[in-house]
C-alpha positions, 0 to 999 in steps of 0.5 A: 753954715753947719747943718744940725738935725734940730734944725732940720727937724724943727723946719720939718715940724713947721711944715707938719703943723702948717699942713694939719692947720691948712687942712683945718682951714680947708676943711671949714670951707668944705663942711663947716658944720662938721668943723664947728661940731669937731674942733669949735670955733676956737680950735679953728681960730687957733688952727689960723693963728697956727698957720700965721705963726708957720708963715712968719717962721717961713719968712724969717728963716729960709725954710724952703732951703733948709729943707732942701739942703737937709732932706733934698738930694742936693745932686749927690 
């Protein structure tokens, strides 16, 4: 399959979105009052939704394979 920059950076965007959502979700476990004051309940639920979407995208596409083939050394 032909590697395209859009596919590579799209996969990277999914990983970044999952990392940001994960940070929001983790901070909800550590300091819930701060999260509810800054992000609000709707923002927290949106972070959970984004994390679920990222998991589904990763499951439907070979996200680790795309990232390793595009950004990994690949033994070269």
